[in-house]
N, CA, C and O atoms as CSV, one atom per row, in Angstrom:
chain,resi,resn,atom,element,x,y,z
A,1,MET,N,N,56.164,133.986,83.021
A,1,MET,CA,C,56.451,132.720,83.230
A,1,MET,C,C,56.923,131.685,82.118
A,1,MET,O,O,55.904,131.021,81.924
A,2,THR,N,N,57.931,131.183,81.272
A,2,THR,CA,C,57.930,130.393,80.194
A,2,THR,C,C,58.527,128.896,80.149
A,2,THR,O,O,59.638,128.484,80.479
A,3,LYS,N,N,57.193,128.103,79.530
A,3,LYS,CA,C,57.035,126.779,80.117
A,3,LYS,C,C,57.884,125.439,78.834
A,3,LYS,O,O,58.186,125.331,77.646
A,4,HIS,N,N,57.903,125.131,79.360
A,4,HIS,CA,C,58.607,123.871,78.096
A,4,HIS,C,C,58.569,122.823,78.074
A,4,HIS,O,O,59.020,122.266,79.075
A,5,ALA,N,N,57.805,121.589,76.505
A,5,ALA,CA,C,57.229,121.145,77.092
A,5,ALA,C,C,58.154,119.387,77.086
A,5,ALA,O,O,58.552,119.180,75.939
A,6,ILE,N,N,58.354,118.758,77.601
A,6,ILE,CA,C,59.252,117.555,77.848
A,6,ILE,C,C,58.421,116.243,77.382
A,6,ILE,O,O,57.212,116.015,77.423
A,7,THR,N,N,59.456,115.504,76.949
A,7,THR,CA,C,58.606,113.877,77.047
A,7,THR,C,C,59.278,113.435,78.305
A,7,THR,O,O,60.421,113.516,78.755
A,8,LEU,N,N,58.053,112.897,78.733
A,8,LEU,CA,C,59.234,111.684,79.554
A,8,LEU,C,C,58.379,110.457,79.733
A,8,LEU,O,O,57.156,110.427,79.598
A,9,GLN,N,N,59.423,109.116,80.159
A,9,GLN,CA,C,58.519,107.498,79.599
A,9,GLN,C,C,58.995,107.447,81.189
A,9,GLN,O,O,59.822,107.799,82.030
A,10,LEU,N,N,57.466,106.524,80.819
A,10,LEU,CA,C,57.648,106.214,82.075
A,10,LEU,C,C,57.206,104.646,82.800
A,10,LEU,O,O,56.238,104.966,83.490
A,11,SER,N,N,57.364,103.506,82.949
A,11,SER,CA,C,56.482,102.385,83.093
A,11,SER,C,C,54.999,102.656,83.133
A,11,SER,O,O,54.338,103.654,83.419
A,12,ASP,N,N,54.667,101.289,82.707
A,12,ASP,CA,C,52.830,100.972,83.033
A,12,ASP,C,C,52.843,101.525,84.325
A,12,ASP,O,O,52.680,102.743,84.397
A,13,ASP,N,N,53.049,100.697,85.661
A,13,ASP,CA,C,53.030,100.616,86.429
A,13,ASP,C,C,53.356,102.967,86.949
A,13,ASP,O,O,52.785,104.043,87.128
A,14,LEU,N,N,54.091,102.574,86.926
A,14,LEU,CA,C,53.767,104.141,87.228
A,14,LEU,C,C,53.118,105.413,86.193
A,14,LEU,O,O,52.699,106.503,86.581
A,15,PHE,N,N,53.153,105.121,85.374
A,15,PHE,CA,C,52.295,105.389,84.588
A,15,PHE,C,C,50.846,106.115,85.053
A,15,PHE,O,O,50.549,107.304,85.170
A,16,LYS,N,N,50.211,105.098,85.228
A,16,LYS,CA,C,48.899,104.132,85.578
A,16,LYS,C,C,48.642,104.624,87.925
A,16,LYS,O,O,47.884,104.374,88.862
A,17,ALA,N,N,49.656,105.243,87.668
A,17,ALA,CA,C,49.885,104.983,88.992
A,17,ALA,C,C,49.508,107.432,89.741
A,17,ALA,O,O,48.962,108.160,90.569
A,18,VAL,N,N,49.993,107.397,89.059
A,18,VAL,CA,C,50.121,109.396,88.023
A,18,VAL,C,C,49.139,109.661,87.610
A,18,VAL,O,O,48.404,110.456,88.195
A,19,HIS,N,N,48.871,109.186,86.677
A,19,HIS,CA,C,46.877,109.097,85.996
A,19,HIS,C,C,46.234,108.738,86.957
A,19,HIS,O,O,45.085,109.179,86.983
A,20,ASP,N,N,46.577,108.002,87.896
A,20,ASP,CA,C,45.047,107.875,89.305
A,20,ASP,C,C,44.673,109.041,89.697
A,20,ASP,O,O,43.698,109.792,89.721
A,21,LEU,N,N,46.654,108.890,90.249
A,21,LEU,CA,C,46.503,110.111,91.640
A,21,LEU,C,C,46.202,111.532,90.558
A,21,LEU,O,O,45.463,112.380,91.059
A,22,ALA,N,N,46.702,111.816,89.190
A,22,ALA,CA,C,46.038,113.224,88.801
A,22,ALA,C,C,44.404,113.467,88.563
A,22,ALA,O,O,43.652,114.441,88.566
A,23,THR,N,N,44.260,111.757,88.317
A,23,THR,CA,C,42.510,111.837,88.401
A,23,THR,C,C,42.064,113.074,89.655
A,23,THR,O,O,41.505,114.163,89.786
A,24,GLU,N,N,42.838,111.889,90.488
A,24,GLU,CA,C,42.443,111.917,92.135
A,24,GLU,C,C,42.078,113.819,92.543
A,24,GLU,O,O,41.205,114.524,93.051
A,25,GLN,N,N,42.985,113.884,92.114
A,25,GLN,CA,C,43.154,115.536,92.913
A,25,GLN,C,C,43.060,116.309,91.563
A,25,GLN,O,O,43.744,117.321,91.419
A,26,GLN,N,N,42.044,115.768,90.331
A,26,GLN,CA,C,41.220,116.906,89.677
A,26,GLN,C,C,42.485,117.738,88.668
A,26,GLN,O,O,42.405,118.871,88.196
A,27,GLY,N,N,43.567,116.806,88.548
A,27,GLY,CA,C,44.597,117.701,87.401
A,27,GLY,C,C,44.684,116.744,86.138
A,27,GLY,O,O,44.083,115.948,85.416
A,28,THR,N,N,45.940,117.444,86.415
A,28,THR,CA,C,46.293,116.633,84.876
A,28,THR,C,C,47.574,116.001,85.343
A,28,THR,O,O,48.154,116.165,86.416
A,29,VAL,N,N,47.916,115.194,84.251
A,29,VAL,CA,C,49.471,114.402,84.687
A,29,VAL,C,C,49.914,116.110,85.201
A,29,VAL,O,O,49.757,116.792,86.213
A,30,ALA,N,N,50.713,116.331,83.468
A,30,ALA,CA,C,51.211,117.509,83.653
A,30,ALA,C,C,51.320,117.971,85.011
A,30,ALA,O,O,52.313,117.378,85.432
A,31,GLU,N,N,50.947,118.562,85.773
A,31,GLU,CA,C,50.087,119.129,86.837
A,31,GLU,C,C,50.918,118.717,87.878
A,31,GLU,O,O,51.535,119.513,88.586
A,32,VAL,N,N,50.967,117.313,88.018
A,32,VAL,CA,C,51.125,116.133,89.291
A,32,VAL,C,C,53.392,116.233,89.003
A,32,VAL,O,O,54.215,116.749,89.760
A,33,VAL,N,N,53.572,115.684,87.976
A,33,VAL,CA,C,54.519,115.728,87.759
A,33,VAL,C,C,55.291,117.432,87.500
A,33,VAL,O,O,56.480,117.742,87.438
A,34,GLU,N,N,54.700,117.835,87.450
A,34,GLU,CA,C,55.076,119.686,88.093
A,34,GLU,C,C,55.565,119.670,89.602
A,34,GLU,O,O,56.605,119.695,90.260
A,35,HIS,N,N,54.441,119.622,89.726
A,35,HIS,CA,C,54.531,119.946,91.659
A,35,HIS,C,C,55.435,118.888,92.167
A,35,HIS,O,O,56.308,119.146,92.996
A,36,LEU,N,N,55.227,117.596,91.645
A,36,LEU,CA,C,56.862,117.064,92.660
A,36,LEU,C,C,57.966,117.374,92.139
A,36,LEU,O,O,58.883,117.394,92.960
A,37,VAL,N,N,58.435,117.785,90.427
A,37,VAL,CA,C,59.565,118.227,90.297
A,37,VAL,C,C,59.779,119.227,90.985
A,37,VAL,O,O,60.973,119.524,91.046
A,38,THR,N,N,58.735,120.209,91.821
A,38,THR,CA,C,59.217,121.654,92.017
A,38,THR,C,C,59.310,121.778,94.153
A,38,THR,O,O,59.905,122.670,94.759
A,39,GLU,N,N,58.658,120.791,94.700
A,39,GLU,CA,C,58.497,120.343,96.151
A,39,GLU,C,C,59.607,119.434,95.875
A,39,GLU,O,O,60.055,119.436,97.022
A,40,HIS,N,N,60.438,118.615,95.202
A,40,HIS,CA,C,61.516,117.614,95.346
A,40,HIS,C,C,62.756,118.965,95.299
A,40,HIS,O,O,63.657,118.937,96.137
A,41,LEU,N,N,62.721,119.682,94.648
A,41,LEU,CA,C,63.840,120.763,93.650
A,41,LEU,C,C,63.373,122.163,94.993
A,41,LEU,O,O,64.159,123.108,94.924
A,42,GLY,N,N,62.493,122.298,95.862
A,42,GLY,CA,C,62.443,123.432,97.175
A,42,GLY,C,C,62.191,124.473,96.687
A,42,GLY,O,O,62.516,125.209,97.618
A,43,SER,N,N,61.822,125.171,95.855
A,43,SER,CA,C,61.367,125.424,94.810
A,43,SER,C,C,60.703,126.831,95.756
A,43,SER,O,O,60.110,126.374,96.734
A,44,PRO,N,N,60.671,127.722,95.738
A,44,PRO,CA,C,59.980,128.864,96.917
A,44,PRO,C,C,58.409,128.970,95.888
A,44,PRO,O,O,57.734,129.908,96.311
A,45,LYS,N,N,57.795,128.322,94.820
A,45,LYS,CA,C,56.970,128.984,94.370
A,45,LYS,C,C,56.076,127.963,95.061
A,45,LYS,O,O,55.184,128.317,95.831
A,46,SER,N,N,56.342,126.642,94.760
A,46,SER,CA,C,55.239,125.822,95.889
A,46,SER,C,C,55.913,124.725,97.311
A,46,SER,O,O,55.951,123.496,97.366
A,47,PRO,N,N,56.343,125.687,98.254
A,47,PRO,CA,C,56.623,124.911,99.417
A,47,PRO,C,C,56.489,123.753,99.903
A,47,PRO,O,O,55.534,123.419,100.604
A,48,ALA,N,N,57.525,122.951,99.546
A,48,ALA,CA,C,57.055,121.215,100.356
A,48,ALA,C,C,55.768,121.846,102.178
A,48,ALA,O,O,55.834,122.599,103.149
A,49,ARG,N,N,54.730,120.749,101.470
A,49,ARG,CA,C,53.951,121.062,103.607
A,49,ARG,C,C,54.837,119.957,103.573
A,49,ARG,O,O,55.317,119.356,102.612
A,50,LYS,N,N,55.017,119.741,105.243
A,50,LYS,CA,C,55.568,119.230,105.603
A,50,LYS,C,C,54.613,118.410,106.670
A,50,LYS,O,O,54.400,118.830,107.808
A,51,LEU,N,N,53.903,116.814,105.991
A,51,LEU,CA,C,52.884,117.184,107.070
A,51,LEU,C,C,53.827,116.027,108.688
A,51,LEU,O,O,54.837,115.323,108.708
A,52,PRO,N,N,52.766,116.421,109.779
A,52,PRO,CA,C,53.752,115.775,110.886
A,52,PRO,C,C,53.765,114.048,110.980
A,52,PRO,O,O,52.818,113.388,111.410
A,53,ARG,N,N,54.825,113.584,110.568
A,53,ARG,CA,C,55.236,112.240,110.960
A,53,ARG,C,C,53.961,110.965,112.160
A,53,ARG,O,O,54.253,110.706,113.328
A,54,ALA,N,N,53.312,110.686,111.807
A,54,ALA,CA,C,53.444,108.991,112.877
A,54,ALA,C,C,53.861,108.723,113.654
A,54,ALA,O,O,54.582,107.726,113.631
A,55,GLY,N,N,53.674,109.412,114.761
A,55,GLY,CA,C,54.950,108.126,115.793
A,55,GLY,C,C,55.005,106.496,115.566
A,55,GLY,O,O,54.135,105.742,115.130
A,56,ASP,N,N,55.984,106.301,115.898
A,56,ASP,CA,C,56.985,105.159,115.842
A,56,ASP,C,C,55.612,104.067,116.129
A,56,ASP,O,O,54.919,103.466,115.309
A,57,LYS,N,N,55.556,104.092,117.461
A,57,LYS,CA,C,55.156,103.504,118.643
A,57,LYS,C,C,53.518,103.564,117.473
A,57,LYS,O,O,53.417,102.417,117.037
A,58,LEU,N,N,52.456,104.355,116.953
A,58,LEU,CA,C,51.278,103.580,116.305
A,58,LEU,C,C,51.524,103.221,114.790
A,58,LEU,O,O,50.862,102.583,113.972
A,59,ILE,N,N,52.767,103.895,114.734
A,59,ILE,CA,C,53.096,102.678,113.222
A,59,ILE,C,C,53.185,101.571,113.955
A,59,ILE,O,O,52.655,100.655,113.328
A,60,PHE,N,N,53.560,101.247,114.887
A,60,PHE,CA,C,54.254,100.035,115.044
A,60,PHE,C,C,52.869,99.261,115.226
A,60,PHE,O,O,52.755,98.162,114.683
A,61,ALA,N,N,51.956,99.716,115.868
A,61,ALA,CA,C,50.425,99.120,116.301
A,61,ALA,C,C,49.897,98.941,114.978
A,61,ALA,O,O,50.018,97.853,114.415
A,62,LEU,N,N,49.206,100.110,114.322
A,62,LEU,CA,C,48.761,99.851,112.968
A,62,LEU,C,C,49.306,98.456,112.159
A,62,LEU,O,O,48.485,97.601,111.826
A,63,GLN,N,N,50.594,98.312,111.903
A,63,GLN,CA,C,51.919,97.562,111.406
A,63,GLN,C,C,50.835,95.931,111.731
A,63,GLN,O,O,50.562,95.023,110.946
A,64,LYS,N,N,50.448,96.120,113.194
A,64,LYS,CA,C,50.465,94.704,114.269
A,64,LYS,C,C,48.744,94.794,113.792
A,64,LYS,O,O,48.759,93.928,112.917
A,65,LEU,N,N,47.860,95.104,113.814
A,65,LEU,CA,C,46.610,95.486,113.401
A,65,LEU,C,C,46.218,95.294,111.948
A,65,LEU,O,O,45.052,95.019,111.666
A,66,LEU,N,N,46.998,95.408,111.172
A,66,LEU,CA,C,46.583,95.976,109.467
A,66,LEU,C,C,47.759,95.101,108.457
A,66,LEU,O,O,47.377,94.903,107.304
A,67,PHE,N,N,48.854,94.689,108.750
A,67,PHE,CA,C,49.978,93.706,108.248
A,67,PHE,C,C,49.394,93.053,107.227
A,67,PHE,O,O,49.394,93.119,105.998
A,68,ARG,N,N,48.600,92.019,108.574
A,68,ARG,CA,C,48.173,90.413,107.809
A,68,ARG,C,C,47.345,90.889,106.965
A,68,ARG,O,O,47.771,90.693,105.826
A,69,ASP,N,N,46.066,91.585,106.981
A,69,ASP,CA,C,44.390,92.182,106.072
A,69,ASP,C,C,45.342,92.562,104.628
A,69,ASP,O,O,45.051,92.111,103.520
A,70,MET,N,N,46.544,93.494,104.897
A,70,MET,CA,C,46.982,93.778,103.660
A,70,MET,C,C,47.473,92.711,102.630
A,70,MET,O,O,47.204,92.288,101.506
A,71,ALA,N,N,48.390,92.510,103.710
A,71,ALA,CA,C,49.245,91.202,102.644
A,71,ALA,C,C,48.607,90.564,102.028
A,71,ALA,O,O,48.899,90.374,100.847
A,72,GLU,N,N,47.262,89.875,102.726
A,72,GLU,CA,C,46.437,89.413,102.369
A,72,GLU,C,C,44.712,89.051,101.203
A,72,GLU,O,O,43.942,88.153,100.861
A,73,ALA,N,N,45.128,91.244,100.973
A,73,ALA,CA,C,43.940,91.028,100.608
A,73,ALA,C,C,43.582,90.689,99.021
A,73,ALA,O,O,43.823,89.514,99.297
A,74,ARG,N,N,43.256,90.641,97.723
A,74,ARG,CA,C,43.381,89.528,96.784
A,74,ARG,C,C,43.098,91.066,96.211
A,74,ARG,O,O,44.276,91.195,95.877
A,75,ASP,N,N,42.495,92.366,95.814
A,75,ASP,CA,C,42.118,92.749,95.182
A,75,ASP,C,C,41.545,94.460,95.593
A,75,ASP,O,O,41.275,94.533,96.791
A,76,TRP,N,N,41.396,95.355,95.078
A,76,TRP,CA,C,41.204,96.554,95.661
A,76,TRP,C,C,39.952,96.616,96.546
A,76,TRP,O,O,40.137,97.271,97.571
A,77,ALA,N,N,38.893,96.168,96.426
A,77,ALA,CA,C,37.147,95.698,96.835
A,77,ALA,C,C,37.955,95.187,98.163
A,77,ALA,O,O,38.213,95.917,99.120
A,78,ASP,N,N,38.359,93.610,98.037
A,78,ASP,CA,C,38.745,93.678,99.453
A,78,ASP,C,C,39.756,93.945,100.143
A,78,ASP,O,O,39.784,93.441,101.266
A,79,LEU,N,N,40.897,94.802,99.723
A,79,LEU,CA,C,41.618,95.711,100.554
A,79,LEU,C,C,41.543,97.003,101.165
A,79,LEU,O,O,42.236,97.652,101.949
A,80,ASP,N,N,39.800,97.257,100.156
A,80,ASP,CA,C,38.657,98.728,100.775
A,80,ASP,C,C,37.818,97.402,102.899
A,80,ASP,O,O,37.698,97.698,104.087
A,81,ASP,N,N,37.560,96.195,102.099
A,81,ASP,CA,C,36.210,96.295,102.759
A,81,ASP,C,C,37.283,95.509,103.850
A,81,ASP,O,O,36.604,95.036,104.760
A,82,ARG,N,N,38.350,95.299,103.992
A,82,ARG,CA,C,39.612,94.839,105.036
A,82,ARG,C,C,39.941,95.446,105.741
A,82,ARG,O,O,40.170,94.968,106.852
A,83,MET,N,N,40.177,97.022,105.460
A,83,MET,CA,C,40.928,98.266,105.719
A,83,MET,C,C,39.515,98.922,106.472
A,83,MET,O,O,39.748,99.954,107.100
A,84,ARG,N,N,37.957,98.412,106.489
A,84,ARG,CA,C,37.020,99.502,107.116
A,84,ARG,C,C,36.777,98.722,107.776
A,84,ARG,O,O,36.310,99.177,108.820
A,85,LYS,N,N,36.858,97.294,107.753
A,85,LYS,CA,C,36.539,96.779,109.129
A,85,LYS,C,C,37.163,96.668,110.472
A,85,LYS,O,O,36.788,96.088,111.491
A,86,HIS,N,N,38.728,97.727,110.070
A,86,HIS,CA,C,39.588,97.882,110.892
A,86,HIS,C,C,38.973,99.516,111.564
A,86,HIS,O,O,39.261,99.763,112.735
A,87,GLY,N,N,38.140,100.559,110.755
A,87,GLY,CA,C,37.610,101.678,110.971
A,87,GLY,C,C,38.220,102.429,110.137
A,87,GLY,O,O,38.127,103.624,110.418
A,88,TYR,N,N,38.983,102.118,108.946
A,88,TYR,CA,C,40.413,103.375,108.318
A,88,TYR,C,C,39.950,102.484,106.838
A,88,TYR,O,O,39.575,101.365,106.488
A,89,TYR,N,N,40.345,104.169,106.145
A,89,TYR,CA,C,40.733,104.109,104.738
A,89,TYR,C,C,41.450,104.691,104.226
A,89,TYR,O,O,42.045,105.661,104.695
A,90,MET,N,N,41.591,104.134,102.894
A,90,MET,CA,C,43.144,105.135,102.259
A,90,MET,C,C,42.746,106.045,101.184
A,90,MET,O,O,41.591,106.138,100.769
A,91,LYS,N,N,43.792,106.744,100.729
A,91,LYS,CA,C,43.115,108.184,99.588
A,91,LYS,C,C,44.216,107.833,99.073
A,91,LYS,O,O,44.937,107.028,99.663
A,92,ILE,N,N,44.554,108.359,97.891
A,92,ILE,CA,C,45.539,108.763,96.949
A,92,ILE,C,C,46.040,109.557,96.937
A,92,ILE,O,O,45.422,110.503,96.448
A,93,THR,N,N,48.041,109.987,97.606
A,93,THR,CA,C,48.297,111.346,97.865
A,93,THR,C,C,49.270,111.966,97.121
A,93,THR,O,O,49.806,110.932,96.720
A,94,LEU,N,N,49.691,112.537,96.798
A,94,LEU,CA,C,50.758,113.073,96.665
A,94,LEU,C,C,51.863,112.648,97.541
A,94,LEU,O,O,53.055,112.858,97.317
A,95,GLY,N,N,51.260,111.898,98.777
A,95,GLY,CA,C,53.544,111.508,98.887
A,95,GLY,C,C,53.032,110.191,99.356
A,95,GLY,O,O,53.460,109.806,100.444
A,96,GLY,N,N,51.596,108.908,98.271
A,96,GLY,CA,C,51.522,108.303,97.810
A,96,GLY,C,C,50.283,107.884,98.368
A,96,GLY,O,O,49.419,108.660,98.776
A,97,LEU,N,N,50.205,106.542,98.382
A,97,LEU,CA,C,48.669,106.001,99.588
A,97,LEU,C,C,48.843,106.427,100.596
A,97,LEU,O,O,49.990,106.506,101.037
A,98,ALA,N,N,47.540,106.935,101.454
A,98,ALA,CA,C,47.292,107.533,102.743
A,98,ALA,C,C,46.538,106.570,103.679
A,98,ALA,O,O,45.693,105.941,103.042
A,99,LEU,N,N,46.562,106.345,104.612
A,99,LEU,CA,C,45.372,105.564,105.583
A,99,LEU,C,C,45.036,106.863,106.176
A,99,LEU,O,O,45.830,107.678,106.646
A,100,HIS,N,N,43.248,106.992,106.063
A,100,HIS,CA,C,42.819,108.030,106.812
A,100,HIS,C,C,41.646,106.963,107.927
A,100,HIS,O,O,41.493,105.742,107.876
A,101,THR,N,N,40.905,108.069,108.952
A,101,THR,CA,C,40.241,107.228,109.733
A,101,THR,C,C,39.460,107.506,109.182
A,101,THR,O,O,39.514,108.489,108.444
A,102,GLU,N,N,38.037,106.498,109.351
A,102,GLU,CA,C,36.368,106.954,108.618
A,102,GLU,C,C,35.675,107.208,109.237
A,102,GLU,O,O,34.499,107.346,108.897
A,103,THR,N,N,36.246,107.431,110.774
A,103,THR,CA,C,35.680,108.187,111.109
A,103,THR,C,C,35.278,110.401,110.854
A,103,THR,O,O,34.307,111.146,110.726
A,104,SER,N,N,36.845,110.488,110.922
A,104,SER,CA,C,37.099,112.037,111.195
A,104,SER,C,C,37.707,111.991,109.457
A,104,SER,O,O,37.267,112.994,108.893
A,105,GLY,N,N,38.166,111.533,108.939
A,105,GLY,CA,C,38.321,111.737,107.794
A,105,GLY,C,C,40.108,112.282,108.187
A,105,GLY,O,O,40.405,113.175,107.393
A,106,LYS,N,N,40.533,112.169,108.540
A,106,LYS,CA,C,41.974,112.259,109.577
A,106,LYS,C,C,42.823,111.673,108.497
A,106,LYS,O,O,42.128,111.162,107.619
A,107,ARG,N,N,44.291,111.575,108.257
A,107,ARG,CA,C,45.486,110.879,108.091
A,107,ARG,C,C,46.228,110.756,108.902
A,107,ARG,O,O,46.956,111.462,109.599
A,108,VAL,N,N,45.965,109.658,108.753
A,108,VAL,CA,C,47.339,108.837,109.685
A,108,VAL,C,C,48.125,108.148,109.851
A,108,VAL,O,O,48.588,107.655,110.880
A,109,CYS,N,N,48.557,107.960,107.939
A,109,CYS,CA,C,50.076,107.862,107.918
A,109,CYS,C,C,50.132,107.620,105.999
A,109,CYS,O,O,49.360,108.010,105.123
A,110,HIS,N,N,50.898,107.137,105.963
A,110,HIS,CA,C,51.056,106.885,104.889
A,110,HIS,C,C,51.280,104.687,104.249
A,110,HIS,O,O,52.274,104.016,104.526
A,111,THR,N,N,50.360,104.293,103.643
A,111,THR,CA,C,50.941,102.978,103.541
A,111,THR,C,C,52.533,102.372,103.433
A,111,THR,O,O,53.006,101.330,103.886
A,112,HIS,N,N,52.932,103.077,102.923
A,112,HIS,CA,C,54.533,102.511,102.709
A,112,HIS,C,C,54.817,102.853,104.536
A,112,HIS,O,O,54.814,101.809,105.188
A,113,ASP,N,N,55.027,104.022,105.301
A,113,ASP,CA,C,54.774,103.251,106.781
A,113,ASP,C,C,54.968,102.423,106.974
A,113,ASP,O,O,56.164,102.137,106.921
A,114,LEU,N,N,54.001,101.346,107.352
A,114,LEU,CA,C,53.757,100.198,107.404
A,114,LEU,C,C,53.978,98.783,106.473
A,114,LEU,O,O,53.448,97.680,106.606
A,115,GLY,N,N,54.834,99.197,105.619
A,115,GLY,CA,C,55.342,98.636,104.568
A,115,GLY,C,C,54.611,98.120,103.495
A,115,GLY,O,O,54.334,96.941,103.275
A,116,PHE,N,N,54.281,99.265,102.751
A,116,PHE,CA,C,53.565,98.603,101.859
A,116,PHE,C,C,52.898,99.841,101.000
A,116,PHE,O,O,51.861,100.369,101.400
A,117,SER,N,N,53.638,100.325,99.648
A,117,SER,CA,C,53.920,101.632,99.501
A,117,SER,C,C,52.419,101.086,97.867
A,117,SER,O,O,51.826,100.044,97.589
A,118,TYR,N,N,52.442,102.423,97.303
A,118,TYR,CA,C,50.510,102.221,96.982
A,118,TYR,C,C,51.447,101.485,95.248
A,118,TYR,O,O,50.767,101.064,94.311
A,119,GLY,N,N,52.825,101.499,95.214
A,119,GLY,CA,C,53.327,101.000,94.437
A,119,GLY,C,C,53.221,98.999,93.637
A,119,GLY,O,O,53.243,98.492,92.515
A,120,THR,N,N,53.098,98.489,95.185
A,120,THR,CA,C,52.989,97.998,95.813
A,120,THR,C,C,51.940,97.406,95.658
A,120,THR,O,O,52.011,96.388,94.969
A,121,PHE,N,N,51.082,97.652,96.014
A,121,PHE,CA,C,49.192,97.567,95.433
A,121,PHE,C,C,49.028,97.428,93.915
A,121,PHE,O,O,48.341,96.547,93.399
A,122,VAL,N,N,49.769,98.447,93.180
A,122,VAL,CA,C,49.305,98.692,92.481
A,122,VAL,C,C,49.927,97.353,91.111
A,122,VAL,O,O,49.458,96.970,90.040
A,123,ARG,N,N,51.112,97.029,91.868
A,123,ARG,CA,C,51.404,95.535,91.350
A,123,ARG,C,C,50.609,94.064,91.638
A,123,ARG,O,O,50.540,93.005,91.014
A,124,ARG,N,N,50.069,94.541,92.862
A,124,ARG,CA,C,48.998,93.290,92.980
A,124,ARG,C,C,47.773,93.445,92.415
A,124,ARG,O,O,46.971,92.514,92.490
A,125,PHE,N,N,47.519,94.339,91.927
A,125,PHE,CA,C,45.903,94.850,92.011
A,125,PHE,C,C,45.842,95.262,91.040
A,125,PHE,O,O,44.721,95.069,90.568
A,126,GLY,N,N,46.832,96.059,90.054
A,126,GLY,CA,C,46.384,96.207,88.888
A,126,GLY,C,C,46.096,97.540,89.107
A,126,GLY,O,O,45.884,97.961,90.244
A,127,PRO,N,N,46.069,98.243,88.129
A,127,PRO,CA,C,45.851,100.115,88.897
A,127,PRO,C,C,44.054,100.149,89.180
A,127,PRO,O,O,43.052,99.536,88.811
A,128,GLY,N,N,44.412,101.241,90.038
A,128,GLY,CA,C,42.568,101.688,90.400
A,128,GLY,C,C,43.675,101.899,91.461
A,128,GLY,O,O,44.875,101.736,91.680
A,129,LYS,N,N,42.452,102.388,92.009
A,129,LYS,CA,C,42.982,102.867,93.846
A,129,LYS,C,C,41.553,102.197,94.528
A,129,LYS,O,O,40.626,101.529,94.068
A,130,PRO,N,N,41.861,102.696,95.749
A,130,PRO,CA,C,40.871,102.288,96.425
A,130,PRO,C,C,39.428,103.506,96.851
A,130,PRO,O,O,39.299,104.702,96.589
A,131,LYS,N,N,38.731,102.752,97.426
A,131,LYS,CA,C,37.297,103.709,97.218
A,131,LYS,C,C,37.632,104.799,98.591
A,131,LYS,O,O,38.483,104.610,99.461
A,132,ASP,N,N,36.744,105.896,98.480
A,132,ASP,CA,C,36.698,106.659,99.446
A,132,ASP,C,C,35.577,106.789,100.106
A,132,ASP,O,O,34.835,107.665,99.662
A,133,PRO,N,N,35.217,106.228,100.991
A,133,PRO,CA,C,33.565,105.902,101.833
A,133,PRO,C,C,33.105,107.524,101.640
A,133,PRO,O,O,31.984,107.746,102.097
A,134,ARG,N,N,33.792,108.699,101.033
A,134,ARG,CA,C,32.861,109.969,100.910
A,134,ARG,C,C,32.313,110.088,100.621
A,134,ARG,O,O,31.440,110.902,100.921
A,135,GLU,N,N,32.426,108.581,98.880
A,135,GLU,CA,C,32.449,109.449,97.259
A,135,GLU,C,C,31.324,108.665,96.775
A,135,GLU,O,O,30.908,108.867,95.635
A,136,LEU,N,N,30.636,107.536,97.745
A,136,LEU,CA,C,29.379,106.223,97.314
A,136,LEU,C,C,28.814,106.891,97.424
A,136,LEU,O,O,27.606,106.709,97.270
């Protein structure tokens, strides 16, 4: 398959978010963009992996538990500490910022399900990412 070069202009925040995602996935920005476009178009080359969405009752309970901490966190480190108090950590995924349990590492939901997208945190805290406790 022939590949073509393109130029893509992104805002600083969006570029930093895509760059952080590429770093997290140990790939390149081009690979992340290609994957997202392929997934969006539904190409058979890379069928979109549909993860089960957390139930509404779980989302509501997590919102009640975590909303104040997510809203009041001052920076990435403070957000990490606040989530850890509840037994969770966050990790960048292709779908955004995902909430995981500390005990099993299992993905629970995306933070945008709780009202806080990765972009929201990047605008508040600047570029960066939450710490994965398994990488410390």
